[in-house]
All heavy atoms as a GROMACS GRO file, in nm:
protein
  608
    1MET      N    1  -0.809   4.732   1.069
    1MET     CA    2  -0.895   4.651   0.995
    1MET      C    3  -0.833   4.589   0.870
    1MET      O    4  -0.863   4.473   0.842
    1MET     CB    5  -1.018   4.736   0.962
    1MET     CG    6  -1.131   4.662   0.896
    1MET     SD    7  -1.201   4.544   1.009
    1MET     CE    8  -1.328   4.480   0.919
    2LYS      N    9  -0.750   4.670   0.804
    2LYS     CA   10  -0.683   4.620   0.683
    2LYS      C   11  -0.585   4.504   0.722
    2LYS      O   12  -0.576   4.413   0.642
    2LYS     CB   13  -0.610   4.737   0.617
    2LYS     CG   14  -0.700   4.835   0.550
    2LYS     CD   15  -0.613   4.943   0.483
    2LYS     CE   16  -0.701   5.046   0.417
    2LYS     NZ   17  -0.628   5.151   0.358
    3SER      N   18  -0.518   4.517   0.837
    3SER     CA   19  -0.428   4.406   0.877
    3SER      C   20  -0.504   4.278   0.908
    3SER      O   21  -0.449   4.170   0.880
    3SER     CB   22  -0.344   4.453   0.996
    3SER     OG   23  -0.430   4.473   1.106
    4VAL      N   24  -0.626   4.285   0.954
    4VAL     CA   25  -0.706   4.163   0.983
    4VAL      C   26  -0.741   4.096   0.852
    4VAL      O   27  -0.735   3.977   0.840
    4VAL     CB   28  -0.827   4.193   1.071
    4VAL    CG1   29  -0.917   4.081   1.082
    4VAL    CG2   30  -0.791   4.249   1.206
    5ILE      N   31  -0.783   4.180   0.759
    5ILE     CA   32  -0.822   4.127   0.627
    5ILE      C   33  -0.702   4.068   0.560
    5ILE      O   34  -0.709   3.958   0.496
    5ILE     CB   35  -0.886   4.234   0.542
    5ILE    CG1   36  -1.020   4.279   0.600
    5ILE    CG2   37  -0.906   4.189   0.395
    5ILE    CD1   38  -1.088   4.394   0.536
    6PHE      N   39  -0.589   4.133   0.572
    6PHE     CA   40  -0.466   4.079   0.506
    6PHE      C   41  -0.424   3.952   0.567
    6PHE      O   42  -0.381   3.857   0.497
    6PHE     CB   43  -0.350   4.193   0.513
    6PHE     CG   44  -0.225   4.141   0.454
    6PHE    CD1   45  -0.212   4.126   0.322
    6PHE    CD2   46  -0.117   4.103   0.540
    6PHE    CE1   47  -0.090   4.085   0.265
    6PHE    CE2   48   0.001   4.059   0.486
    6PHE     CZ   49   0.018   4.051   0.351
    7ALA      N   50  -0.432   3.944   0.704
    7ALA     CA   51  -0.391   3.822   0.774
    7ALA      C   52  -0.483   3.705   0.742
    7ALA      O   53  -0.440   3.594   0.724
    7ALA     CB   54  -0.393   3.849   0.928
    8SER      N   55  -0.616   3.735   0.728
    8SER     CA   56  -0.704   3.621   0.691
    8SER      C   57  -0.684   3.580   0.549
    8SER      O   58  -0.696   3.459   0.516
    8SER     CB   59  -0.849   3.661   0.718
    8SER     OG   60  -0.890   3.764   0.621
    9ALA      N   61  -0.653   3.671   0.458
    9ALA     CA   62  -0.626   3.628   0.322
    9ALA      C   63  -0.492   3.548   0.313
    9ALA      O   64  -0.480   3.456   0.235
    9ALA     CB   65  -0.615   3.755   0.232
   10LEU      N   66  -0.397   3.583   0.387
   10LEU     CA   67  -0.273   3.509   0.396
   10LEU      C   68  -0.290   3.372   0.451
   10LEU      O   69  -0.238   3.278   0.403
   10LEU     CB   70  -0.170   3.588   0.480
   10LEU     CG   71  -0.031   3.529   0.475
   10LEU    CD1   72   0.029   3.532   0.337
   10LEU    CD2   73   0.065   3.612   0.578
   11ALA      N   74  -0.376   3.362   0.555
   11ALA     CA   75  -0.401   3.227   0.618
   11ALA      C   76  -0.480   3.136   0.521
   11ALA      O   77  -0.456   3.020   0.514
   11ALA     CB   78  -0.479   3.243   0.744
   12THR      N   79  -0.571   3.201   0.445
   12THR     CA   80  -0.645   3.123   0.345
   12THR      C   81  -0.560   3.072   0.236
   12THR      O   82  -0.568   2.959   0.191
   12THR     CB   83  -0.759   3.215   0.289
   12THR    OG1   84  -0.839   3.255   0.393
   12THR    CG2   85  -0.843   3.132   0.193
   13ALA      N   86  -0.468   3.157   0.190
   13ALA     CA   87  -0.377   3.114   0.087
   13ALA      C   88  -0.274   3.004   0.132
   13ALA      O   89  -0.241   2.916   0.060
   13ALA     CB   90  -0.298   3.236   0.035
   14ALA      N   91  -0.237   3.012   0.257
   14ALA     CA   92  -0.152   2.909   0.313
   14ALA      C   93  -0.217   2.776   0.325
   14ALA      O   94  -0.147   2.665   0.321
   14ALA     CB   95  -0.098   2.954   0.449
   15ALA      N   96  -0.352   2.778   0.335
   15ALA     CA   97  -0.423   2.648   0.349
   15ALA      C   98  -0.416   2.568   0.221
   15ALA      O   99  -0.425   2.445   0.223
   15ALA     CB  100  -0.568   2.672   0.380
   16PHE      N  101  -0.389   2.632   0.109
   16PHE     CA  102  -0.389   2.560  -0.023
   16PHE      C  103  -0.249   2.537  -0.064
   16PHE      O  104  -0.227   2.482  -0.181
   16PHE     CB  105  -0.466   2.638  -0.128
   16PHE     CG  106  -0.613   2.648  -0.094
   16PHE    CD1  107  -0.663   2.760  -0.048
   16PHE    CD2  108  -0.693   2.533  -0.110
   16PHE    CE1  109  -0.809   2.771  -0.020
   16PHE    CE2  110  -0.832   2.536  -0.078
   16PHE     CZ  111  -0.882   2.650  -0.032
   17ALA      N  112  -0.148   2.570   0.008
   17ALA     CA  113  -0.010   2.542  -0.027
   17ALA      C  114   0.027   2.398  -0.002
   17ALA      O  115  -0.029   2.334   0.085
   17ALA     CB  116   0.082   2.627   0.055
   18PRO      N  117   0.107   2.336  -0.092
   18PRO     CA  118   0.139   2.202  -0.073
   18PRO      C  119   0.221   2.173   0.054
   18PRO      O  120   0.302   2.252   0.094
   18PRO     CB  121   0.226   2.165  -0.191
   18PRO     CG  122   0.278   2.297  -0.242
   18PRO     CD  123   0.177   2.396  -0.200
   19ALA      N  124   0.186   2.066   0.127
   19ALA     CA  125   0.250   2.030   0.250
   19ALA      C  126   0.389   1.973   0.220
   19ALA      O  127   0.418   1.905   0.121
   19ALA     CB  128   0.168   1.927   0.322
   20GLN      N  129   0.485   1.999   0.310
   20GLN     CA  130   0.620   1.948   0.294
   20GLN      C  131   0.615   1.806   0.352
   20GLN      O  132   0.592   1.782   0.466
   20GLN     CB  133   0.717   2.032   0.373
   20GLN     CG  134   0.724   2.171   0.324
   20GLN     CD  135   0.787   2.183   0.183
   20GLN    OE1  136   0.863   2.103   0.147
   20GLN    NE2  137   0.742   2.280   0.105
   21VAL      N  138   0.640   1.707   0.259
   21VAL     CA  139   0.644   1.563   0.300
   21VAL      C  140   0.781   1.511   0.288
   21VAL      O  141   0.845   1.527   0.176
   21VAL     CB  142   0.541   1.487   0.216
   21VAL    CG1  143   0.544   1.344   0.256
   21VAL    CG2  144   0.407   1.543   0.223
   22GLY      N  145   0.832   1.454   0.391
   22GLY     CA  146   0.969   1.394   0.382
   22GLY      C  147   0.967   1.257   0.322
   22GLY      O  148   0.864   1.188   0.321
   23LYS      N  149   1.077   1.219   0.267
   23LYS     CA  150   1.084   1.085   0.199
   23LYS      C  151   1.108   0.980   0.302
   23LYS      O  152   1.194   1.005   0.395
   23LYS     CB  153   1.195   1.087   0.094
   23LYS     CG  154   1.171   1.188  -0.016
   23LYS     CD  155   1.169   1.115  -0.145
   23LYS     CE  156   1.146   1.215  -0.259
   23LYS     NZ  157   1.104   1.161  -0.372
   24THR      N  158   1.043   0.867   0.296
   24THR     CA  159   1.065   0.763   0.388
   24THR      C  160   1.119   0.643   0.313
   24THR      O  161   1.092   0.620   0.198
   24THR     CB  162   0.934   0.712   0.456
   24THR    OG1  163   0.840   0.674   0.358
   24THR    CG2  164   0.873   0.832   0.540
   25THR      N  165   1.200   0.569   0.384
   25THR     CA  166   1.257   0.446   0.326
   25THR      C  167   1.209   0.332   0.402
   25THR      O  168   1.194   0.331   0.523
   25THR     CB  169   1.411   0.450   0.324
   25THR    OG1  170   1.456   0.464   0.460
   25THR    CG2  171   1.462   0.572   0.246
   26THR      N  172   1.189   0.220   0.331
   26THR     CA  173   1.145   0.094   0.396
   26THR      C  174   1.235  -0.019   0.345
   26THR      O  175   1.316  -0.001   0.259
   26THR     CB  176   1.002   0.060   0.362
   26THR    OG1  177   0.987   0.045   0.220
   26THR    CG2  178   0.903   0.170   0.413
   27SER      N  179   1.218  -0.133   0.407
   27SER     CA  180   1.300  -0.251   0.368
   27SER      C  181   1.232  -0.335   0.264
   27SER      O  182   1.242  -0.456   0.260
   27SER     CB  183   1.328  -0.333   0.493
   27SER     OG  184   1.209  -0.381   0.544
   28LEU      N  185   1.159  -0.274   0.175
   28LEU     CA  186   1.085  -0.346   0.067
   28LEU      C  187   1.180  -0.391  -0.044
   28LEU      O  188   1.140  -0.474  -0.117
   28LEU     CB  189   0.973  -0.260   0.004
   28LEU     CG  190   0.866  -0.223   0.100
   28LEU    CD1  191   0.766  -0.131   0.030
   28LEU    CD2  192   0.797  -0.344   0.151
   29SER      N  193   1.298  -0.338  -0.044
   29SER     CA  194   1.393  -0.382  -0.144
   29SER      C  195   1.442  -0.525  -0.126
   29SER      O  196   1.491  -0.579  -0.216
   29SER     CB  197   1.510  -0.287  -0.148
   29SER     OG  198   1.580  -0.290  -0.022
   30ALA      N  199   1.412  -0.584  -0.007
   30ALA     CA  200   1.457  -0.718   0.016
   30ALA      C  201   1.376  -0.817  -0.075
   30ALA      O  202   1.431  -0.921  -0.114
   30ALA     CB  203   1.437  -0.756   0.157
   31PHE      N  204   1.254  -0.781  -0.105
   31PHE     CA  205   1.168  -0.869  -0.190
   31PHE      C  206   1.134  -0.805  -0.324
   31PHE      O  207   1.037  -0.841  -0.379
   31PHE     CB  208   1.038  -0.911  -0.113
   31PHE     CG  209   1.073  -0.978   0.022
   31PHE    CD1  210   1.048  -0.910   0.139
   31PHE    CD2  211   1.128  -1.097   0.022
   31PHE    CE1  212   1.070  -0.970   0.259
   31PHE    CE2  213   1.157  -1.164   0.146
   31PHE     CZ  214   1.132  -1.094   0.262
   32ALA      N  215   1.215  -0.712  -0.364
   32ALA     CA  216   1.177  -0.634  -0.488
   32ALA      C  217   1.195  -0.720  -0.615
   32ALA      O  218   1.130  -0.689  -0.710
   32ALA     CB  219   1.271  -0.514  -0.501
   33ASP      N  220   1.270  -0.829  -0.611
   33ASP     CA  221   1.288  -0.912  -0.730
   33ASP      C  222   1.199  -1.034  -0.730
   33ASP      O  223   1.222  -1.129  -0.805
   33ASP     CB  224   1.436  -0.951  -0.745
   33ASP     CG  225   1.491  -1.015  -0.621
   33ASP    OD1  226   1.422  -1.023  -0.516
   33ASP    OD2  227   1.604  -1.076  -0.637
   34GLU      N  228   1.100  -1.044  -0.638
   34GLU     CA  229   1.011  -1.153  -0.633
   34GLU      C  230   0.909  -1.148  -0.747
   34GLU      O  231   0.886  -1.046  -0.807
   34GLU     CB  232   0.935  -1.161  -0.496
   34GLU     CG  233   1.027  -1.193  -0.379
   34GLU     CD  234   1.071  -1.336  -0.378
   34GLU    OE1  235   0.994  -1.427  -0.430
   34GLU    OE2  236   1.181  -1.354  -0.323
   35ILE      N  237   0.853  -1.261  -0.774
   35ILE     CA  238   0.742  -1.274  -0.880
   35ILE      C  239   0.621  -1.191  -0.829
   35ILE      O  240   0.584  -1.202  -0.716
   35ILE     CB  241   0.703  -1.418  -0.898
   35ILE    CG1  242   0.818  -1.504  -0.958
   35ILE    CG2  243   0.582  -1.426  -0.994
   35ILE    CD1  244   0.795  -1.648  -0.970
   36GLY      N  245   0.573  -1.106  -0.916
   36GLY     CA  246   0.455  -1.025  -0.885
   36GLY      C  247   0.493  -0.878  -0.856
   36GLY      O  248   0.407  -0.800  -0.841
   37ALA      N  249   0.623  -0.842  -0.845
   37ALA     CA  250   0.662  -0.704  -0.831
   37ALA      C  251   0.660  -0.642  -0.968
   37ALA      O  252   0.741  -0.674  -1.060
   37ALA     CB  253   0.806  -0.697  -0.772
   38LEU      N  254   0.560  -0.551  -0.991
   38LEU     CA  255   0.547  -0.493  -1.121
   38LEU      C  256   0.606  -0.361  -1.125
   38LEU      O  257   0.612  -0.282  -1.027
   38LEU     CB  258   0.396  -0.486  -1.156
   38LEU     CG  259   0.328  -0.625  -1.155
   38LEU    CD1  260   0.175  -0.606  -1.171
   38LEU    CD2  261   0.389  -0.711  -1.267
   39PRO      N  262   0.645  -0.307  -1.249
   39PRO     CA  263   0.721  -0.180  -1.259
   39PRO      C  264   0.652  -0.054  -1.209
   39PRO      O  265   0.714   0.025  -1.145
   39PRO     CB  266   0.737  -0.174  -1.413
   39PRO     CG  267   0.730  -0.311  -1.462
   39PRO     CD  268   0.643  -0.384  -1.375
   40PRO      N  269   0.518  -0.034  -1.225
   40PRO     CA  270   0.464   0.091  -1.174
   40PRO      C  271   0.479   0.108  -1.023
   40PRO      O  272   0.507   0.214  -0.977
   40PRO     CB  273   0.319   0.089  -1.216
   40PRO     CG  274   0.305  -0.011  -1.320
   40PRO     CD  275   0.413  -0.113  -1.301
   41VAL      N  276   0.454   0.002  -0.946
   41VAL     CA  277   0.458   0.017  -0.802
   41VAL      C  278   0.566  -0.066  -0.736
   41VAL      O  279   0.597  -0.045  -0.620
   41VAL     CB  280   0.321  -0.019  -0.732
   41VAL    CG1  281   0.212   0.078  -0.776
   41VAL    CG2  282   0.277  -0.160  -0.776
   42GLY      N  283   0.621  -0.162  -0.811
   42GLY     CA  284   0.720  -0.254  -0.752
   42GLY      C  285   0.661  -0.345  -0.656
   42GLY      O  286   0.547  -0.395  -0.675
   43PHE      N  287   0.728  -0.377  -0.549
   43PHE     CA  288   0.679  -0.473  -0.448
   43PHE      C  289   0.591  -0.392  -0.356
   43PHE      O  290   0.625  -0.298  -0.290
   43PHE     CB  291   0.796  -0.529  -0.365
   43PHE     CG  292   0.748  -0.622  -0.260
   43PHE    CD1  293   0.697  -0.746  -0.290
   43PHE    CD2  294   0.759  -0.587  -0.125
   43PHE    CE1  295   0.654  -0.831  -0.193
   43PHE    CE2  296   0.714  -0.666  -0.027
   43PHE     CZ  297   0.664  -0.798  -0.061
   44TRP      N  298   0.461  -0.428  -0.356
   44TRP     CA  299   0.354  -0.349  -0.286
   44TRP      C  300   0.314  -0.419  -0.157
   44TRP      O  301   0.263  -0.527  -0.155
   44TRP     CB  302   0.235  -0.332  -0.378
   44TRP     CG  303   0.139  -0.237  -0.330
   44TRP    CD1  304   0.159  -0.098  -0.313
   44TRP    CD2  305   0.005  -0.260  -0.282
   44TRP    NE1  306   0.040  -0.046  -0.261
   44TRP    CE2  307  -0.055  -0.138  -0.251
   44TRP    CE3  308  -0.071  -0.379  -0.279
   44TRP    CZ2  309  -0.186  -0.130  -0.204
   44TRP    CZ3  310  -0.202  -0.364  -0.234
   44TRP    CH2  311  -0.256  -0.246  -0.196
   45ASP      N  312   0.346  -0.361  -0.042
   45ASP     CA  313   0.312  -0.410   0.086
   45ASP      C  314   0.271  -0.294   0.178
   45ASP      O  315   0.352  -0.242   0.258
   45ASP     CB  316   0.434  -0.484   0.149
   45ASP     CG  317   0.405  -0.544   0.281
   45ASP    OD1  318   0.279  -0.571   0.308
   45ASP    OD2  319   0.495  -0.574   0.353
   46PRO      N  320   0.145  -0.246   0.163
   46PRO     CA  321   0.105  -0.124   0.238
   46PRO      C  322   0.099  -0.148   0.388
   46PRO      O  323   0.112  -0.053   0.467
   46PRO     CB  324  -0.029  -0.092   0.177
   46PRO     CG  325  -0.079  -0.222   0.128
   46PRO     CD  326   0.040  -0.297   0.076
   47ALA      N  327   0.066  -0.271   0.435
   47ALA     CA  328   0.061  -0.293   0.574
   47ALA      C  329   0.200  -0.321   0.640
   47ALA      O  330   0.208  -0.323   0.764
   47ALA     CB  331  -0.028  -0.414   0.605
   48GLY      N  332   0.298  -0.340   0.565
   48GLY     CA  333   0.436  -0.362   0.616
   48GLY      C  334   0.449  -0.499   0.680
   48GLY      O  335   0.525  -0.510   0.769
   49LEU      N  336   0.382  -0.603   0.630
   49LEU     CA  337   0.385  -0.733   0.688
   49LEU      C  338   0.515  -0.802   0.655
   49LEU      O  339   0.549  -0.896   0.724
   49LEU     CB  340   0.267  -0.821   0.634
   49LEU     CG  341   0.130  -0.769   0.674
   49LEU    CD1  342   0.022  -0.851   0.604
   49LEU    CD2  343   0.115  -0.771   0.824
   50SER      N  344   0.584  -0.755   0.556
   50SER     CA  345   0.710  -0.826   0.517
   50SER      C  346   0.837  -0.753   0.574
   50SER      O  347   0.946  -0.784   0.538
   50SER     CB  348   0.725  -0.831   0.369
   50SER     OG  349   0.731  -0.705   0.311
   51ASP      N  350   0.817  -0.654   0.662
   51ASP     CA  351   0.932  -0.588   0.717
   51ASP      C  352   1.004  -0.676   0.820
   51ASP      O  353   0.942  -0.715   0.919
   51ASP     CB  354   0.890  -0.459   0.787
   51ASP     CG  355   0.842  -0.356   0.691
   51ASP    OD1  356   0.878  -0.366   0.571
   51ASP    OD2  357   0.772  -0.258   0.731
   52GLY      N  358   1.128  -0.702   0.800
   52GLY     CA  359   1.208  -0.779   0.887
   52GLY      C  360   1.178  -0.927   0.902
   52GLY      O  361   1.203  -0.986   1.002
   53ILE      N  362   1.125  -0.990   0.798
   53ILE     CA  363   1.096  -1.131   0.803
   53ILE      C  364   1.198  -1.205   0.713
   53ILE      O  365   1.256  -1.142   0.624
   53ILE     CB  366   0.956  -1.163   0.757
   53ILE    CG1  367   0.932  -1.131   0.614
   53ILE    CG2  368   0.850  -1.107   0.850
   53ILE    CD1  369   0.795  -1.178   0.556
   54SER      N  370   1.212  -1.335   0.739
   54SER     CA  371   1.305  -1.415   0.656
   54SER      C  372   1.242  -1.452   0.527
   54SER      O  373   1.123  -1.440   0.504
   54SER     CB  374   1.348  -1.538   0.738
   54SER     OG  375   1.231  -1.622   0.755
   55GLN      N  376   1.326  -1.510   0.436
   55GLN     CA  377   1.278  -1.555   0.311
   55GLN      C  378   1.181  -1.676   0.323
   55GLN      O  379   1.082  -1.683   0.257
   55GLN     CB  380   1.396  -1.592   0.220
   55GLN     CG  381   1.357  -1.638   0.081
   55GLN     CD  382   1.298  -1.528  -0.001
   55GLN    OE1  383   1.345  -1.418   0.004
   55GLN    NE2  384   1.206  -1.565  -0.085
   56GLU      N  385   1.207  -1.758   0.424
   56GLU     CA  386   1.119  -1.872   0.447
   56GLU      C  387   0.977  -1.820   0.493
   56GLU      O  388   0.874  -1.875   0.451
   56GLU     CB  389   1.175  -1.966   0.552
   56GLU     CG  390   1.298  -2.040   0.508
   56GLU     CD  391   1.426  -1.951   0.518
   56GLU    OE1  392   1.431  -1.858   0.590
   56GLU    OE2  393   1.528  -1.990   0.446
   57LYS      N  394   0.972  -1.728   0.584
   57LYS     CA  395   0.845  -1.669   0.630
   57LYS      C  396   0.772  -1.604   0.510
   57LYS      O  397   0.652  -1.616   0.501
   57LYS     CB  398   0.875  -1.574   0.744
   57LYS     CG  399   0.752  -1.528   0.816
   57LYS     CD  400   0.686  -1.646   0.890
   57LYS     CE  401   0.587  -1.594   0.982
   57LYS     NZ  402   0.511  -1.697   1.052
   58PHE      N  403   0.848  -1.531   0.425
   58PHE     CA  404   0.785  -1.474   0.315
   58PHE      C  405   0.724  -1.572   0.218
   58PHE      O  406   0.611  -1.561   0.171
   58PHE     CB  407   0.890  -1.388   0.238
   58PHE     CG  408   0.838  -1.318   0.117
   58PHE    CD1  409   0.762  -1.204   0.123
   58PHE    CD2  410   0.856  -1.371  -0.013
   58PHE    CE1  411   0.715  -1.144   0.008
   58PHE    CE2  412   0.814  -1.316  -0.126
   58PHE     CZ  413   0.736  -1.198  -0.118
   59ASP      N  414   0.798  -1.687   0.197
   59ASP     CA  415   0.743  -1.794   0.114
   59ASP      C  416   0.622  -1.858   0.178
   59ASP      O  417   0.526  -1.890   0.098
   59ASP     CB  418   0.852  -1.897   0.093
   59ASP     CG  419   0.968  -1.846   0.009
   59ASP    OD1  420   0.943  -1.744  -0.062
   59ASP    OD2  421   1.082  -1.903   0.010
   60SER      N  422   0.615  -1.872   0.310
   60SER     CA  423   0.496  -1.936   0.371
   60SER      C  424   0.378  -1.835   0.361
   60SER      O  425   0.266  -1.880   0.341
   60SER     CB  426   0.528  -1.966   0.512
   60SER     OG  427   0.546  -1.851   0.595
   61TYR      N  428   0.402  -1.704   0.371
   61TYR     CA  429   0.293  -1.606   0.351
   61TYR      C  430   0.245  -1.613   0.205
   61TYR      O  431   0.121  -1.605   0.181
   61TYR     CB  432   0.343  -1.467   0.379
   61TYR     CG  433   0.361  -1.423   0.526
   61TYR    CD1  434   0.425  -1.309   0.561
   61TYR    CD2  435   0.306  -1.505   0.623
   61TYR    CE1  436   0.441  -1.277   0.689
   61TYR    CE2  437   0.314  -1.472   0.754
   61TYR     CZ  438   0.388  -1.352   0.794
   61TYR     OH  439   0.396  -1.318   0.918
   62ARG      N  440   0.334  -1.623   0.117
   62ARG     CA  441   0.291  -1.631  -0.029
   62ARG      C  442   0.217  -1.756  -0.055
   62ARG      O  443   0.112  -1.753  -0.127
   62ARG     CB  444   0.411  -1.626  -0.116
   62ARG     CG  445   0.377  -1.641  -0.259
   62ARG     CD  446   0.478  -1.590  -0.357
   62ARG     NE  447   0.476  -1.444  -0.352
   62ARG     CZ  448   0.545  -1.371  -0.432
   62ARG    NH1  449   0.638  -1.424  -0.513
   62ARG    NH2  450   0.542  -1.237  -0.418
   63LEU      N  451   0.252  -1.870   0.005
   63LEU     CA  452   0.181  -1.993  -0.013
   63LEU      C  453   0.035  -1.987   0.051
   63LEU      O  454  -0.056  -2.024  -0.017
   63LEU     CB  455   0.260  -2.112   0.052
   63LEU     CG  456   0.194  -2.246   0.038
   63LEU    CD1  457   0.189  -2.288  -0.107
   63LEU    CD2  458   0.276  -2.351   0.120
   64ALA      N  459   0.029  -1.922   0.164
   64ALA     CA  460  -0.096  -1.906   0.228
   64ALA      C  461  -0.192  -1.814   0.145
   64ALA      O  462  -0.312  -1.837   0.133
   64ALA     CB  463  -0.081  -1.850   0.368
   65GLU      N  464  -0.131  -1.708   0.080
   65GLU     CA  465  -0.209  -1.620  -0.004
   65GLU      C  466  -0.259  -1.692  -0.119
   65GLU      O  467  -0.378  -1.672  -0.162
   65GLU     CB  468  -0.116  -1.505  -0.046
   65GLU     CG  469  -0.186  -1.400  -0.130
   65GLU     CD  470  -0.100  -1.285  -0.173
   65GLU    OE1  471   0.024  -1.297  -0.146
   65GLU    OE2  472  -0.152  -1.196  -0.235
   66LEU      N  473  -0.183  -1.781  -0.187
   66LEU     CA  474  -0.225  -1.859  -0.298
   66LEU      C  475  -0.339  -1.951  -0.263
   66LEU      O  476  -0.442  -1.967  -0.332
   66LEU     CB  477  -0.111  -1.937  -0.363
   66LEU     CG  478  -0.011  -1.856  -0.440
   66LEU    CD1  479   0.109  -1.943  -0.480
   66LEU    CD2  480  -0.076  -1.799  -0.561
   67LYS      N  481  -0.330  -2.018  -0.148
   67LYS     CA  482  -0.428  -2.111  -0.100
   67LYS      C  483  -0.561  -2.036  -0.077
   67LYS      O  484  -0.666  -2.082  -0.117
   67LYS     CB  485  -0.390  -2.182   0.032
   67LYS     CG  486  -0.297  -2.295   0.020
   67LYS     CD  487  -0.272  -2.353   0.158
   67LYS     CE  488  -0.165  -2.456   0.154
   67LYS     NZ  489  -0.145  -2.506   0.292
   68HIS      N  490  -0.554  -1.926  -0.005
   68HIS     CA  491  -0.674  -1.852   0.028
   68HIS      C  492  -0.736  -1.795  -0.105
   68HIS      O  493  -0.862  -1.787  -0.117
   68HIS     CB  494  -0.650  -1.737   0.125
   68HIS     CG  495  -0.619  -1.793   0.263
   68HIS    ND1  496  -0.492  -1.782   0.313
   68HIS    CD2  497  -0.697  -1.846   0.351
   68HIS    CE1  498  -0.492  -1.837   0.437
   68HIS    NE2  499  -0.620  -1.880   0.456
   69GLY      N  500  -0.657  -1.754  -0.196
   69GLY     CA  501  -0.714  -1.705  -0.327
   69GLY      C  502  -0.782  -1.812  -0.404
   69GLY      O  503  -0.885  -1.792  -0.464
   70ARG      N  504  -0.728  -1.932  -0.398
   70ARG     CA  505  -0.792  -2.040  -0.475
   70ARG      C  506  -0.920  -2.083  -0.407
   70ARG      O  507  -1.024  -2.111  -0.474
   70ARG     CB  508  -0.695  -2.154  -0.488
   70ARG     CG  509  -0.582  -2.133  -0.581
   70ARG     CD  510  -0.474  -2.244  -0.576
   70ARG     NE  511  -0.371  -2.208  -0.668
   70ARG     CZ  512  -0.244  -2.262  -0.657
   70ARG    NH1  513  -0.217  -2.350  -0.566
   70ARG    NH2  514  -0.155  -2.224  -0.743
   71VAL      N  515  -0.921  -2.085  -0.274
   71VAL     CA  516  -1.047  -2.118  -0.205
   71VAL      C  517  -1.153  -2.014  -0.235
   71VAL      O  518  -1.265  -2.044  -0.252
   71VAL     CB  519  -1.014  -2.134  -0.053
   71VAL    CG1  520  -1.146  -2.142   0.023
   71VAL    CG2  521  -0.935  -2.256  -0.032
   72ALA      N  522  -1.108  -1.886  -0.236
   72ALA     CA  523  -1.206  -1.776  -0.259
   72ALA      C  524  -1.262  -1.790  -0.401
   72ALA      O  525  -1.381  -1.768  -0.429
   72ALA     CB  526  -1.138  -1.648  -0.244
   73GLN      N  527  -1.179  -1.828  -0.501
   73GLN     CA  528  -1.225  -1.845  -0.638
   73GLN      C  529  -1.326  -1.962  -0.644
   73GLN      O  530  -1.431  -1.949  -0.709
   73GLN     CB  531  -1.105  -1.872  -0.727
   73GLN     CG  532  -1.022  -1.750  -0.756
   73GLN     CD  533  -0.897  -1.790  -0.833
   73GLN    OE1  534  -0.875  -1.901  -0.873
   73GLN    NE2  535  -0.812  -1.690  -0.856
   74MET      N  536  -1.300  -2.072  -0.579
   74MET     CA  537  -1.390  -2.182  -0.579
   74MET      C  538  -1.524  -2.147  -0.504
   74MET      O  539  -1.638  -2.186  -0.543
   74MET     CB  540  -1.334  -2.305  -0.508
   74MET     CG  541  -1.217  -2.362  -0.588
   74MET     SD  542  -1.257  -2.410  -0.755
   74MET     CE  543  -1.361  -2.550  -0.725
   75ALA      N  544  -1.510  -2.063  -0.407
   75ALA     CA  545  -1.636  -2.017  -0.331
   75ALA      C  546  -1.721  -1.934  -0.424
   75ALA      O  547  -1.845  -1.948  -0.423
   75ALA     CB  548  -1.600  -1.943  -0.204
   76VAL      N  549  -1.660  -1.843  -0.500
   76VAL     CA  550  -1.739  -1.758  -0.591
   76VAL      C  551  -1.802  -1.843  -0.699
   76VAL      O  552  -1.916  -1.826  -0.741
   76VAL     CB  553  -1.648  -1.648  -0.653
   76VAL    CG1  554  -1.718  -1.576  -0.768
   76VAL    CG2  555  -1.613  -1.549  -0.544
   77LEU      N  556  -1.724  -1.946  -0.750
   77LEU     CA  557  -1.780  -2.039  -0.856
   77LEU      C  558  -1.898  -2.113  -0.794
   77LEU      O  559  -1.999  -2.133  -0.868
   77LEU     CB  560  -1.668  -2.130  -0.904
   77LEU     CG  561  -1.708  -2.225  -1.011
   77LEU    CD1  562  -1.743  -2.146  -1.138
   77LEU    CD2  563  -1.594  -2.319  -1.040
   78GLY      N  564  -1.883  -2.156  -0.674
   78GLY     CA  565  -2.000  -2.226  -0.610
   78GLY      C  566  -2.118  -2.142  -0.586
   78GLY      O  567  -2.234  -2.188  -0.585
   79TYR      N  568  -2.098  -2.018  -0.566
   79TYR     CA  569  -2.203  -1.918  -0.541
   79TYR      C  570  -2.277  -1.891  -0.677
   79TYR      O  571  -2.398  -1.880  -0.683
   79TYR     CB  572  -2.152  -1.794  -0.485
   79TYR     CG  573  -2.263  -1.687  -0.456
   79TYR    CD1  574  -2.354  -1.701  -0.351
   79TYR    CD2  575  -2.275  -1.580  -0.539
   79TYR    CE1  576  -2.445  -1.617  -0.323
   79TYR    CE2  577  -2.377  -1.490  -0.516
   79TYR     CZ  578  -2.459  -1.503  -0.406
   79TYR     OH  579  -2.556  -1.415  -0.379
   80ILE      N  580  -2.196  -1.878  -0.786
   80ILE     CA  581  -2.249  -1.850  -0.913
   80ILE      C  582  -2.326  -1.962  -0.982
   80ILE      O  583  -2.432  -1.950  -1.035
   80ILE     CB  584  -2.138  -1.793  -1.008
   80ILE    CG1  585  -2.093  -1.656  -0.960
   80ILE    CG2  586  -2.196  -1.784  -1.150
   80ILE    CD1  587  -1.975  -1.604  -1.032
   81ALA      N  588  -2.266  -2.083  -0.968
   81ALA     CA  589  -2.323  -2.200  -1.030
   81ALA      C  590  -2.352  -2.307  -0.936
   81ALA      O  591  -2.286  -2.409  -0.927
   81ALA     CB  592  -2.219  -2.252  -1.142
   82PRO      N  593  -2.457  -2.292  -0.855
   82PRO     CA  594  -2.489  -2.401  -0.757
   82PRO      C  595  -2.553  -2.520  -0.830
   82PRO      O  596  -2.607  -2.508  -0.938
   82PRO     CB  597  -2.592  -2.333  -0.661
   82PRO     CG  598  -2.656  -2.220  -0.747
   82PRO     CD  599  -2.545  -2.179  -0.841
   83GLU      N  600  -2.557  -2.633  -0.767
   83GLU     CA  601  -2.615  -2.750  -0.825
   83GLU      C  602  -2.762  -2.741  -0.834
   83GLU      O  603  -2.836  -2.703  -0.759
   83GLU     CB  604  -2.574  -2.874  -0.744
   83GLU     CG  605  -2.428  -2.905  -0.767
   83GLU     CD  606  -2.392  -3.040  -0.703
   83GLU    OE1  607  -2.469  -3.133  -0.712
   83GLU    OE2  608  -2.289  -3.041  -0.637
   0.00000   0.00000   0.00000
């Protein structure tokens, strides 16, 4: 009975131990010096859309992001101040 209690206490303590996480490397360093890469996080691409793309494709993605952002800003302005 004592061994069962000891085993359950040991298993409970192991549940709160930090998990061993390995370091991963990505190819985000290719665009690390672009405009918008800030010091706390650097170049942030959680979906990995810029992995293995050329500089021209990256520039077209950035241009599309700017266009969509501007359209979204105008849409919010039109929602807030209708005629």
